[in-house]
C-alpha positions, 0 to 999 in steps of 0.5 A: 522525527523524520529519521523514523521509518516507515516499515510497512503501509497499507492502502485503500486504493481506488484504480481504473482496470487498466493498468493491472494490479500486476503492474502496479505491484512492479511500479510499487516495489520499484520504489527505493526501500520497498522490499516487497508487495502484494496487491488484492483485488477487493471489488470490481466495478464497470470502470474501477477497482479496489484493491488493497496495497500491502508494501513493508520495507526498510524505509518505504518512501510513502510520498513516492508511493502516493505519486505512483499510484497517482501517476497510474491513474488510482486514488489512495482512498485511505491508509489502513495501516502504517507500522514504523520504528526498528521492528513491525508489532504485529496486529493483536485481536481485541475482544470486540474481534473476536 
């Protein structure tokens, strides 16, 4: 199973207000195998921010991404989405989500 590549990863992250989401985006996008990163601010508190980090690539190194987030003072709250394989499958809404 080690030859299965992660193509998309969505993380819910709690981070200090500094460094900025711009810095998080730049650092995560520097990981080999990551082609693009989107960091969205979800909630802001006095000392921390909740952000969603979405990344796509040919072979995202999940552990390296987690290490970078931790080195910037953040913590991964949850892995909200992961896509593997030769292509990314779009999420299909269920009747409950309509």
